[in-house]
HTML snippet that shows the backbone in 3Dmol.js (N, CA, C, O; Angstrom):
<script src="https://3Dmol.org/build/3Dmol-min.js"></script>
<div id="view" style="width:600px;height:400px;position:relative"></div>
<script>
const pdb = `
ATOM      1  N   UNK A   1       5.595 -30.074 -54.943  1.00  0.00           N
ATOM      2  CA  UNK A   1       4.245 -29.532 -54.974  1.00  0.00           C
ATOM      3  C   UNK A   1       4.229 -28.100 -55.509  1.00  0.00           C
ATOM      4  O   UNK A   1       3.200 -27.622 -55.988  1.00  0.00           O
ATOM      5  N   UNK A   2       5.377 -27.417 -55.425  1.00  0.00           N
ATOM      6  CA  UNK A   2       5.420 -26.018 -55.879  1.00  0.00           C
ATOM      7  C   UNK A   2       4.871 -25.886 -57.303  1.00  0.00           C
ATOM      8  O   UNK A   2       4.053 -25.009 -57.581  1.00  0.00           O
ATOM      9  N   UNK A   3       5.324 -26.756 -58.191  1.00  0.00           N
ATOM     10  CA  UNK A   3       4.892 -26.705 -59.590  1.00  0.00           C
ATOM     11  C   UNK A   3       3.372 -26.815 -59.694  1.00  0.00           C
ATOM     12  O   UNK A   3       2.750 -26.085 -60.465  1.00  0.00           O
ATOM     13  N   UNK A   4       2.777 -27.715 -58.928  1.00  0.00           N
ATOM     14  CA  UNK A   4       1.343 -27.952 -59.020  1.00  0.00           C
ATOM     15  C   UNK A   4       0.520 -26.819 -58.397  1.00  0.00           C
ATOM     16  O   UNK A   4      -0.590 -26.534 -58.848  1.00  0.00           O
ATOM     17  N   UNK A   5       1.063 -26.181 -57.367  1.00  0.00           N
ATOM     18  CA  UNK A   5       0.393 -25.014 -56.791  1.00  0.00           C
ATOM     19  C   UNK A   5       0.440 -23.864 -57.795  1.00  0.00           C
ATOM     20  O   UNK A   5      -0.561 -23.187 -58.027  1.00  0.00           O
ATOM     21  N   UNK A   6       1.612 -23.656 -58.383  1.00  0.00           N
ATOM     22  CA  UNK A   6       1.764 -22.534 -59.320  1.00  0.00           C
ATOM     23  C   UNK A   6       0.929 -22.702 -60.581  1.00  0.00           C
ATOM     24  O   UNK A   6       0.419 -21.718 -61.117  1.00  0.00           O
ATOM     25  N   UNK A   7       0.779 -23.953 -61.073  1.00  0.00           N
ATOM     26  CA  UNK A   7       0.001 -24.121 -62.308  1.00  0.00           C
ATOM     27  C   UNK A   7      -1.492 -24.325 -62.042  1.00  0.00           C
ATOM     28  O   UNK A   7      -2.271 -24.500 -62.979  1.00  0.00           O
ATOM     29  N   UNK A   8      -1.893 -24.302 -60.753  1.00  0.00           N
ATOM     30  CA  UNK A   8      -3.302 -24.389 -60.418  1.00  0.00           C
ATOM     31  C   UNK A   8      -3.847 -25.801 -60.267  1.00  0.00           C
ATOM     32  O   UNK A   8      -5.029 -25.972 -59.970  1.00  0.00           O
ATOM     33  N   UNK A   9      -3.015 -26.814 -60.465  1.00  0.00           N
ATOM     34  CA  UNK A   9      -3.469 -28.189 -60.286  1.00  0.00           C
ATOM     35  C   UNK A   9      -3.932 -28.417 -58.848  1.00  0.00           C
ATOM     36  O   UNK A   9      -4.923 -29.104 -58.598  1.00  0.00           O
ATOM     37  N   UNK A  10      -3.193 -27.824 -57.910  1.00  0.00           N
ATOM     38  CA  UNK A  10      -3.514 -27.922 -56.488  1.00  0.00           C
ATOM     39  C   UNK A  10      -3.660 -26.499 -55.950  1.00  0.00           C
ATOM     40  O   UNK A  10      -2.765 -25.673 -56.132  1.00  0.00           O
ATOM     41  N   UNK A  11      -4.772 -26.212 -55.295  1.00  0.00           N
ATOM     42  CA  UNK A  11      -4.981 -24.869 -54.745  1.00  0.00           C
ATOM     43  C   UNK A  11      -4.105 -24.633 -53.520  1.00  0.00           C
ATOM     44  O   UNK A  11      -3.551 -23.549 -53.341  1.00  0.00           O
ATOM     45  N   UNK A  12      -3.986 -25.654 -52.683  1.00  0.00           N
ATOM     46  CA  UNK A  12      -3.183 -25.529 -51.471  1.00  0.00           C
ATOM     47  C   UNK A  12      -2.924 -26.914 -50.906  1.00  0.00           C
ATOM     48  O   UNK A  12      -3.582 -27.889 -51.269  1.00  0.00           O
ATOM     49  N   UNK A  13      -1.949 -26.975 -50.010  1.00  0.00           N
ATOM     50  CA  UNK A  13      -1.683 -28.203 -49.268  1.00  0.00           C
ATOM     51  C   UNK A  13      -1.114 -27.795 -47.920  1.00  0.00           C
ATOM     52  O   UNK A  13      -0.729 -26.643 -47.724  1.00  0.00           O
ATOM     53  N   UNK A  14      -1.063 -28.731 -47.001  1.00  0.00           N
ATOM     54  CA  UNK A  14      -0.620 -28.421 -45.642  1.00  0.00           C
ATOM     55  C   UNK A  14       0.516 -29.336 -45.215  1.00  0.00           C
ATOM     56  O   UNK A  14       0.520 -30.534 -45.502  1.00  0.00           O
ATOM     57  N   UNK A  15       1.464 -28.751 -44.534  1.00  0.00           N
ATOM     58  CA  UNK A  15       2.560 -29.448 -43.879  1.00  0.00           C
ATOM     59  C   UNK A  15       2.927 -28.641 -42.641  1.00  0.00           C
ATOM     60  O   UNK A  15       2.567 -27.471 -42.514  1.00  0.00           O
ATOM     61  N   UNK A  16       3.637 -29.278 -41.749  1.00  0.00           N
ATOM     62  CA  UNK A  16       4.169 -28.490 -40.661  1.00  0.00           C
ATOM     63  C   UNK A  16       5.346 -27.712 -41.204  1.00  0.00           C
ATOM     64  O   UNK A  16       6.170 -28.257 -41.939  1.00  0.00           O
ATOM     65  N   UNK A  17       5.428 -26.454 -40.851  1.00  0.00           N
ATOM     66  CA  UNK A  17       6.518 -25.591 -41.293  1.00  0.00           C
ATOM     67  C   UNK A  17       7.824 -26.166 -40.747  1.00  0.00           C
ATOM     68  O   UNK A  17       7.997 -26.230 -39.530  1.00  0.00           O
ATOM     69  N   UNK A  18       8.740 -26.584 -41.608  1.00  0.00           N
ATOM     70  CA  UNK A  18       9.962 -27.212 -41.114  1.00  0.00           C
ATOM     71  C   UNK A  18      10.805 -26.290 -40.239  1.00  0.00           C
ATOM     72  O   UNK A  18      11.489 -26.760 -39.329  1.00  0.00           O
ATOM     73  N   UNK A  19      10.767 -25.005 -40.497  1.00  0.00           N
ATOM     74  CA  UNK A  19      11.503 -24.062 -39.651  1.00  0.00           C
ATOM     75  C   UNK A  19      10.943 -24.028 -38.237  1.00  0.00           C
ATOM     76  O   UNK A  19      11.695 -24.062 -37.263  1.00  0.00           O
ATOM     77  N   UNK A  20       9.621 -23.960 -38.128  1.00  0.00           N
ATOM     78  CA  UNK A  20       8.982 -23.945 -36.809  1.00  0.00           C
ATOM     79  C   UNK A  20       9.160 -25.279 -36.096  1.00  0.00           C
ATOM     80  O   UNK A  20       9.322 -25.319 -34.876  1.00  0.00           O
ATOM     81  N   UNK A  21       9.130 -26.364 -36.852  1.00  0.00           N
ATOM     82  CA  UNK A  21       9.312 -27.683 -36.251  1.00  0.00           C
ATOM     83  C   UNK A  21      10.716 -27.805 -35.670  1.00  0.00           C
ATOM     84  O   UNK A  21      10.890 -28.326 -34.569  1.00  0.00           O
ATOM     85  N   UNK A  22      11.718 -27.325 -36.407  1.00  0.00           N
ATOM     86  CA  UNK A  22      13.089 -27.339 -35.895  1.00  0.00           C
ATOM     87  C   UNK A  22      13.255 -26.434 -34.695  1.00  0.00           C
ATOM     88  O   UNK A  22      13.958 -26.771 -33.743  1.00  0.00           O
ATOM     89  N   UNK A  23      12.601 -25.275 -34.743  1.00  0.00           N
ATOM     90  CA  UNK A  23      12.640 -24.307 -33.642  1.00  0.00           C
ATOM     91  C   UNK A  23      12.088 -24.951 -32.370  1.00  0.00           C
ATOM     92  O   UNK A  23      12.687 -24.845 -31.299  1.00  0.00           O
ATOM     93  N   UNK A  24      10.940 -25.619 -32.501  1.00  0.00           N
ATOM     94  CA  UNK A  24      10.330 -26.297 -31.353  1.00  0.00           C
ATOM     95  C   UNK A  24      11.225 -27.432 -30.852  1.00  0.00           C
ATOM     96  O   UNK A  24      11.398 -27.604 -29.645  1.00  0.00           O
ATOM     97  N   UNK A  25      11.784 -28.193 -31.770  1.00  0.00           N
ATOM     98  CA  UNK A  25      12.663 -29.304 -31.377  1.00  0.00           C
ATOM     99  C   UNK A  25      13.873 -28.799 -30.598  1.00  0.00           C
ATOM    100  O   UNK A  25      14.299 -29.432 -29.632  1.00  0.00           O
ATOM    101  N   UNK A  26      14.424 -27.666 -31.012  1.00  0.00           N
ATOM    102  CA  UNK A  26      15.584 -27.107 -30.311  1.00  0.00           C
ATOM    103  C   UNK A  26      15.214 -26.686 -28.893  1.00  0.00           C
ATOM    104  O   UNK A  26      15.962 -26.957 -27.953  1.00  0.00           O
ATOM    105  N   UNK A  27      14.076 -26.031 -28.730  1.00  0.00           N
ATOM    106  CA  UNK A  27      13.646 -25.629 -27.387  1.00  0.00           C
ATOM    107  C   UNK A  27      13.349 -26.846 -26.514  1.00  0.00           C
ATOM    108  O   UNK A  27      13.677 -26.858 -25.327  1.00  0.00           O
ATOM    109  N   UNK A  28      12.732 -27.864 -27.100  1.00  0.00           N
ATOM    110  CA  UNK A  28      12.435 -29.074 -26.335  1.00  0.00           C
ATOM    111  C   UNK A  28      13.725 -29.776 -25.914  1.00  0.00           C
ATOM    112  O   UNK A  28      13.847 -30.242 -24.781  1.00  0.00           O
ATOM    113  N   UNK A  29      14.681 -29.847 -26.830  1.00  0.00           N
ATOM    114  CA  UNK A  29      15.960 -30.489 -26.508  1.00  0.00           C
ATOM    115  C   UNK A  29      16.699 -29.724 -25.422  1.00  0.00           C
ATOM    116  O   UNK A  29      17.275 -30.327 -24.517  1.00  0.00           O
ATOM    117  N   UNK A  30      16.685 -28.399 -25.509  1.00  0.00           N
ATOM    118  CA  UNK A  30      17.355 -27.580 -24.495  1.00  0.00           C
ATOM    119  C   UNK A  30      16.686 -27.745 -23.135  1.00  0.00           C
ATOM    120  O   UNK A  30      17.368 -27.840 -22.114  1.00  0.00           O
ATOM    121  N   UNK A  31      15.357 -27.778 -23.115  1.00  0.00           N
ATOM    122  CA  UNK A  31      14.634 -27.949 -21.854  1.00  0.00           C
ATOM    123  C   UNK A  31      14.921 -29.321 -21.252  1.00  0.00           C
ATOM    124  O   UNK A  31      15.055 -29.454 -20.035  1.00  0.00           O
ATOM    125  N   UNK A  32      15.013 -30.323 -22.088  1.00  0.00           N
ATOM    126  CA  UNK A  32      15.314 -31.673 -21.621  1.00  0.00           C
ATOM    127  C   UNK A  32      16.757 -31.765 -21.117  1.00  0.00           C
ATOM    128  O   UNK A  32      17.010 -32.325 -20.050  1.00  0.00           O
ATOM    129  N   UNK A  33      17.696 -31.216 -21.884  1.00  0.00           N
ATOM    130  CA  UNK A  33      19.114 -31.278 -21.509  1.00  0.00           C
ATOM    131  C   UNK A  33      19.408 -30.503 -20.230  1.00  0.00           C
ATOM    132  O   UNK A  33      20.284 -30.885 -19.455  1.00  0.00           O
ATOM    133  N   UNK A  34      18.673 -29.415 -20.012  1.00  0.00           N
ATOM    134  CA  UNK A  34      18.916 -28.584 -18.829  1.00  0.00           C
ATOM    135  C   UNK A  34      18.191 -29.099 -17.586  1.00  0.00           C
ATOM    136  O   UNK A  34      18.378 -28.572 -16.489  1.00  0.00           O
ATOM    137  N   UNK A  35      17.374 -30.117 -17.762  1.00  0.00           N
ATOM    138  CA  UNK A  35      16.632 -30.665 -16.627  1.00  0.00           C
ATOM    139  C   UNK A  35      15.337 -29.930 -16.322  1.00  0.00           C
ATOM    140  O   UNK A  35      14.662 -30.235 -15.339  1.00  0.00           O
ATOM    141  N   UNK A  36      14.989 -28.959 -17.164  1.00  0.00           N
ATOM    142  CA  UNK A  36      13.739 -28.226 -16.962  1.00  0.00           C
ATOM    143  C   UNK A  36      12.541 -29.170 -17.109  1.00  0.00           C
ATOM    144  O   UNK A  36      11.536 -29.020 -16.413  1.00  0.00           O
ATOM    145  N   UNK A  37      12.657 -30.138 -18.016  1.00  0.00           N
ATOM    146  CA  UNK A  37      11.623 -31.156 -18.196  1.00  0.00           C
ATOM    147  C   UNK A  37      12.305 -32.532 -18.236  1.00  0.00           C
ATOM    148  O   UNK A  37      13.507 -32.648 -18.473  1.00  0.00           O
ATOM    149  N   UNK A  38      11.499 -33.555 -17.996  1.00  0.00           N
ATOM    150  CA  UNK A  38      12.015 -34.924 -18.059  1.00  0.00           C
ATOM    151  C   UNK A  38      11.392 -35.708 -19.208  1.00  0.00           C
ATOM    152  O   UNK A  38      11.847 -36.804 -19.539  1.00  0.00           O
ATOM    153  N   UNK A  39      10.353 -35.145 -19.813  1.00  0.00           N
ATOM    154  CA  UNK A  39       9.631 -35.841 -20.867  1.00  0.00           C
ATOM    155  C   UNK A  39       8.353 -36.492 -20.377  1.00  0.00           C
ATOM    156  O   UNK A  39       7.679 -37.204 -21.122  1.00  0.00           O
ATOM    157  N   UNK A  40       8.025 -36.242 -19.115  1.00  0.00           N
ATOM    158  CA  UNK A  40       6.820 -36.828 -18.518  1.00  0.00           C
ATOM    159  C   UNK A  40       5.568 -36.096 -19.026  1.00  0.00           C
ATOM    160  O   UNK A  40       5.567 -34.873 -19.174  1.00  0.00           O
ATOM    161  N   UNK A  41       4.530 -36.848 -19.283  1.00  0.00           N
ATOM    162  CA  UNK A  41       3.263 -36.281 -19.737  1.00  0.00           C
ATOM    163  C   UNK A  41       2.772 -35.215 -18.766  1.00  0.00           C
ATOM    164  O   UNK A  41       2.788 -35.416 -17.552  1.00  0.00           O
ATOM    165  N   UNK A  42       2.334 -34.075 -19.311  1.00  0.00           N
ATOM    166  CA  UNK A  42       1.799 -32.993 -18.500  1.00  0.00           C
ATOM    167  C   UNK A  42       2.799 -31.893 -18.186  1.00  0.00           C
ATOM    168  O   UNK A  42       2.399 -30.797 -17.796  1.00  0.00           O
ATOM    169  N   UNK A  43       4.090 -32.158 -18.347  1.00  0.00           N
ATOM    170  CA  UNK A  43       5.085 -31.104 -18.107  1.00  0.00           C
ATOM    171  C   UNK A  43       4.952 -30.031 -19.185  1.00  0.00           C
ATOM    172  O   UNK A  43       4.492 -30.307 -20.293  1.00  0.00           O
ATOM    173  N   UNK A  44       5.355 -28.822 -18.854  1.00  0.00           N
ATOM    174  CA  UNK A  44       5.312 -27.719 -19.806  1.00  0.00           C
ATOM    175  C   UNK A  44       6.665 -27.027 -19.851  1.00  0.00           C
ATOM    176  O   UNK A  44       7.465 -27.126 -18.921  1.00  0.00           O
ATOM    177  N   UNK A  45       6.900 -26.330 -20.943  1.00  0.00           N
ATOM    178  CA  UNK A  45       8.120 -25.541 -21.097  1.00  0.00           C
ATOM    179  C   UNK A  45       7.845 -24.412 -22.079  1.00  0.00           C
ATOM    180  O   UNK A  45       6.934 -24.490 -22.903  1.00  0.00           O
ATOM    181  N   UNK A  46       8.641 -23.373 -21.977  1.00  0.00           N
ATOM    182  CA  UNK A  46       8.516 -22.226 -22.882  1.00  0.00           C
ATOM    183  C   UNK A  46       9.289 -22.529 -24.151  1.00  0.00           C
ATOM    184  O   UNK A  46      10.439 -22.966 -24.096  1.00  0.00           O
ATOM    185  N   UNK A  47       8.662 -22.300 -25.290  1.00  0.00           N
ATOM    186  CA  UNK A  47       9.279 -22.559 -26.588  1.00  0.00           C
ATOM    187  C   UNK A  47       9.387 -21.260 -27.386  1.00  0.00           C
ATOM    188  O   UNK A  47       8.894 -21.167 -28.510  1.00  0.00           O
ATOM    189  N   UNK A  48      10.030 -20.275 -26.799  1.00  0.00           N
ATOM    190  CA  UNK A  48      10.240 -18.997 -27.492  1.00  0.00           C
ATOM    191  C   UNK A  48       8.951 -18.392 -27.986  1.00  0.00           C
ATOM    192  O   UNK A  48       7.972 -18.308 -27.246  1.00  0.00           O
ATOM    193  N   UNK A  49       8.947 -17.960 -29.264  1.00  0.00           N
ATOM    194  CA  UNK A  49       7.763 -17.285 -29.795  1.00  0.00           C
ATOM    195  C   UNK A  49       6.612 -18.244 -30.116  1.00  0.00           C
ATOM    196  O   UNK A  49       5.552 -17.812 -30.571  1.00  0.00           O
ATOM    197  N   UNK A  50       6.820 -19.541 -29.881  1.00  0.00           N
ATOM    198  CA  UNK A  50       5.730 -20.513 -30.046  1.00  0.00           C
ATOM    199  C   UNK A  50       4.901 -20.648 -28.777  1.00  0.00           C
ATOM    200  O   UNK A  50       3.876 -21.330 -28.768  1.00  0.00           O
ATOM    201  N   UNK A  51       5.345 -19.998 -27.706  1.00  0.00           N
ATOM    202  CA  UNK A  51       4.601 -20.029 -26.452  1.00  0.00           C
ATOM    203  C   UNK A  51       4.926 -21.233 -25.596  1.00  0.00           C
ATOM    204  O   UNK A  51       5.950 -21.891 -25.782  1.00  0.00           O
ATOM    205  N   UNK A  52       4.058 -21.508 -24.675  1.00  0.00           N
ATOM    206  CA  UNK A  52       4.239 -22.636 -23.762  1.00  0.00           C
ATOM    207  C   UNK A  52       3.706 -23.895 -24.422  1.00  0.00           C
ATOM    208  O   UNK A  52       2.605 -23.906 -24.973  1.00  0.00           O
ATOM    209  N   UNK A  53       4.500 -24.952 -24.360  1.00  0.00           N
ATOM    210  CA  UNK A  53       4.109 -26.236 -24.947  1.00  0.00           C
ATOM    211  C   UNK A  53       4.019 -27.277 -23.846  1.00  0.00           C
ATOM    212  O   UNK A  53       4.754 -27.225 -22.859  1.00  0.00           O
ATOM    213  N   UNK A  54       3.112 -28.218 -24.028  1.00  0.00           N
ATOM    214  CA  UNK A  54       2.903 -29.294 -23.070  1.00  0.00           C
ATOM    215  C   UNK A  54       3.370 -30.608 -23.665  1.00  0.00           C
ATOM    216  O   UNK A  54       3.290 -30.833 -24.872  1.00  0.00           O
ATOM    217  N   UNK A  55       3.854 -31.460 -22.796  1.00  0.00           N
ATOM    218  CA  UNK A  55       4.254 -32.788 -23.218  1.00  0.00           C
ATOM    219  C   UNK A  55       3.045 -33.705 -23.085  1.00  0.00           C
ATOM    220  O   UNK A  55       2.405 -33.772 -22.036  1.00  0.00           O
ATOM    221  N   UNK A  56       2.753 -34.403 -24.166  1.00  0.00           N
ATOM    222  CA  UNK A  56       1.608 -35.304 -24.189  1.00  0.00           C
ATOM    223  C   UNK A  56       2.017 -36.737 -23.924  1.00  0.00           C
ATOM    224  O   UNK A  56       3.125 -37.024 -23.471  1.00  0.00           O
ATOM    225  N   UNK A  57       1.093 -37.615 -24.220  1.00  0.00           N
ATOM    226  CA  UNK A  57       1.332 -39.045 -24.036  1.00  0.00           C
ATOM    227  C   UNK A  57       2.537 -39.489 -24.846  1.00  0.00           C
ATOM    228  O   UNK A  57       2.757 -39.005 -25.956  1.00  0.00           O
ATOM    229  N   UNK A  58       3.303 -40.394 -24.303  1.00  0.00           N
ATOM    230  CA  UNK A  58       4.488 -40.945 -24.959  1.00  0.00           C
ATOM    231  C   UNK A  58       5.535 -39.882 -25.283  1.00  0.00           C
ATOM    232  O   UNK A  58       6.344 -40.068 -26.192  1.00  0.00           O
ATOM    233  N   UNK A  59       5.527 -38.772 -24.547  1.00  0.00           N
ATOM    234  CA  UNK A  59       6.528 -37.730 -24.739  1.00  0.00           C
ATOM    235  C   UNK A  59       6.323 -36.865 -25.964  1.00  0.00           C
ATOM    236  O   UNK A  59       7.236 -36.141 -26.363  1.00  0.00           O
ATOM    237  N   UNK A  60       5.159 -36.920 -26.565  1.00  0.00           N
ATOM    238  CA  UNK A  60       4.893 -36.150 -27.775  1.00  0.00           C
ATOM    239  C   UNK A  60       4.666 -34.674 -27.459  1.00  0.00           C
ATOM    240  O   UNK A  60       4.019 -34.328 -26.470  1.00  0.00           O
ATOM    241  N   UNK A  61       5.206 -33.821 -28.309  1.00  0.00           N
ATOM    242  CA  UNK A  61       4.996 -32.376 -28.213  1.00  0.00           C
ATOM    243  C   UNK A  61       4.457 -31.938 -29.564  1.00  0.00           C
ATOM    244  O   UNK A  61       5.117 -32.110 -30.589  1.00  0.00           O
ATOM    245  N   UNK A  62       3.266 -31.375 -29.565  1.00  0.00           N
ATOM    246  CA  UNK A  62       2.642 -30.974 -30.819  1.00  0.00           C
ATOM    247  C   UNK A  62       2.975 -29.535 -31.157  1.00  0.00           C
ATOM    248  O   UNK A  62       2.902 -28.649 -30.305  1.00  0.00           O
ATOM    249  N   UNK A  63       3.339 -29.316 -32.402  1.00  0.00           N
ATOM    250  CA  UNK A  63       3.638 -27.970 -32.880  1.00  0.00           C
ATOM    251  C   UNK A  63       2.375 -27.130 -32.948  1.00  0.00           C
ATOM    252  O   UNK A  63       2.386 -25.959 -32.568  1.00  0.00           O
ATOM    253  N   UNK A  64       1.303 -27.707 -33.419  1.00  0.00           N
ATOM    254  CA  UNK A  64       0.052 -26.978 -33.589  1.00  0.00           C
ATOM    255  C   UNK A  64      -0.448 -27.153 -34.999  1.00  0.00           C
ATOM    256  O   UNK A  64      -0.041 -28.090 -35.686  1.00  0.00           O
ATOM    257  N   UNK A  65      -1.316 -26.279 -35.447  1.00  0.00           N
ATOM    258  CA  UNK A  65      -1.883 -26.426 -36.790  1.00  0.00           C
ATOM    259  C   UNK A  65      -0.785 -26.378 -37.857  1.00  0.00           C
ATOM    260  O   UNK A  65       0.204 -25.661 -37.702  1.00  0.00           O
ATOM    261  N   UNK A  66      -0.962 -27.139 -38.934  1.00  0.00           N
ATOM    262  CA  UNK A  66       0.036 -27.122 -39.998  1.00  0.00           C
ATOM    263  C   UNK A  66       0.006 -25.818 -40.793  1.00  0.00           C
ATOM    264  O   UNK A  66      -0.963 -25.060 -40.742  1.00  0.00           O
ATOM    265  N   UNK A  67       1.074 -25.581 -41.515  1.00  0.00           N
ATOM    266  CA  UNK A  67       1.208 -24.425 -42.407  1.00  0.00           C
ATOM    267  C   UNK A  67       0.446 -24.723 -43.691  1.00  0.00           C
ATOM    268  O   UNK A  67       0.591 -25.806 -44.259  1.00  0.00           O
ATOM    269  N   UNK A  68      -0.357 -23.784 -44.151  1.00  0.00           N
ATOM    270  CA  UNK A  68      -1.034 -23.922 -45.436  1.00  0.00           C
ATOM    271  C   UNK A  68      -0.141 -23.274 -46.486  1.00  0.00           C
ATOM    272  O   UNK A  68       0.253 -22.115 -46.347  1.00  0.00           O
ATOM    273  N   UNK A  69       0.173 -24.017 -47.525  1.00  0.00           N
ATOM    274  CA  UNK A  69       0.973 -23.519 -48.641  1.00  0.00           C
ATOM    275  C   UNK A  69       0.046 -23.293 -49.823  1.00  0.00           C
ATOM    276  O   UNK A  69      -0.719 -24.180 -50.200  1.00  0.00           O
ATOM    277  N   UNK A  70       0.116 -22.098 -50.409  1.00  0.00           N
ATOM    278  CA  UNK A  70      -0.677 -21.784 -51.590  1.00  0.00           C
ATOM    279  C   UNK A  70       0.107 -20.797 -52.453  1.00  0.00           C
ATOM    280  O   UNK A  70       1.272 -20.517 -52.173  1.00  0.00           O
ATOM    281  N   UNK A  71      -0.525 -20.271 -53.495  1.00  0.00           N
ATOM    282  CA  UNK A  71       0.183 -19.358 -54.410  1.00  0.00           C
ATOM    283  C   UNK A  71       0.736 -18.123 -53.706  1.00  0.00           C
ATOM    284  O   UNK A  71       1.741 -17.560 -54.137  1.00  0.00           O
ATOM    285  N   UNK A  72       0.082 -17.702 -52.624  1.00  0.00           N
ATOM    286  CA  UNK A  72       0.507 -16.468 -51.966  1.00  0.00           C
ATOM    287  C   UNK A  72       1.792 -16.631 -51.168  1.00  0.00           C
ATOM    288  O   UNK A  72       2.450 -15.635 -50.868  1.00  0.00           O
ATOM    289  N   UNK A  73       2.176 -17.874 -50.809  1.00  0.00           N
ATOM    290  CA  UNK A  73       3.357 -18.028 -49.955  1.00  0.00           C
ATOM    291  C   UNK A  73       4.319 -19.125 -50.385  1.00  0.00           C
ATOM    292  O   UNK A  73       5.368 -19.281 -49.759  1.00  0.00           O
ATOM    293  N   UNK A  74       4.014 -19.884 -51.415  1.00  0.00           N
ATOM    294  CA  UNK A  74       4.832 -21.048 -51.767  1.00  0.00           C
ATOM    295  C   UNK A  74       6.290 -20.682 -52.048  1.00  0.00           C
ATOM    296  O   UNK A  74       7.186 -21.474 -51.757  1.00  0.00           O
ATOM    297  N   UNK A  75       6.539 -19.510 -52.601  1.00  0.00           N
ATOM    298  CA  UNK A  75       7.915 -19.117 -52.925  1.00  0.00           C
ATOM    299  C   UNK A  75       8.699 -18.616 -51.716  1.00  0.00           C
ATOM    300  O   UNK A  75       9.890 -18.331 -51.834  1.00  0.00           O
ATOM    301  N   UNK A  76       8.057 -18.504 -50.568  1.00  0.00           N
ATOM    302  CA  UNK A  76       8.760 -18.102 -49.361  1.00  0.00           C
ATOM    303  C   UNK A  76       9.480 -19.276 -48.712  1.00  0.00           C
ATOM    304  O   UNK A  76      10.225 -19.093 -47.749  1.00  0.00           O
ATOM    305  N   UNK A  77       9.261 -20.476 -49.230  1.00  0.00           N
ATOM    306  CA  UNK A  77       9.839 -21.682 -48.666  1.00  0.00           C
ATOM    307  C   UNK A  77      10.747 -22.343 -49.686  1.00  0.00           C
ATOM    308  O   UNK A  77      10.382 -22.493 -50.852  1.00  0.00           O
ATOM    309  N   UNK A  78      11.921 -22.736 -49.245  1.00  0.00           N
ATOM    310  CA  UNK A  78      12.900 -23.325 -50.145  1.00  0.00           C
ATOM    311  C   UNK A  78      13.324 -24.686 -49.610  1.00  0.00           C
ATOM    312  O   UNK A  78      14.410 -24.831 -49.050  1.00  0.00           O
ATOM    313  N   UNK A  79      12.480 -25.657 -49.782  1.00  0.00           N
ATOM    314  CA  UNK A  79      12.807 -27.021 -49.368  1.00  0.00           C
ATOM    315  C   UNK A  79      12.206 -27.986 -50.347  1.00  0.00           C
ATOM    316  O   UNK A  79      12.357 -29.198 -50.191  1.00  0.00           O
TER     317      UNK A  79
END
`;
const viewer = $3Dmol.createViewer("view");
viewer.addModel(pdb, "pdb");
viewer.setStyle({}, {cartoon: {color: "spectrum"}});
viewer.zoomTo();
viewer.render();
</script>
C-alpha cells in the first residue's frame, strides 16, 4: 500500500499497528502465564503504556482503534 499512498491513489488506510499488537500480546501472555488472568471474560490486566485491558467474550482482547496510515507516517513503518 505504501506505493499507492505515496502516489496519491489512496489517501489513507487503516490497520492495527503490528508493534502495538505484539506489545499487547506479550503483556497478555505474561499475565496469563503468571496466573494474573485466566482468560475469563471480564478480567482485566495492565498492558504497559496501552493501559488496562479487559478480556471480552471468547477470551478476546481488543487493542483499540486501528492505526491510520497516510503520507505523513507511512515511511515510519517497515513491514
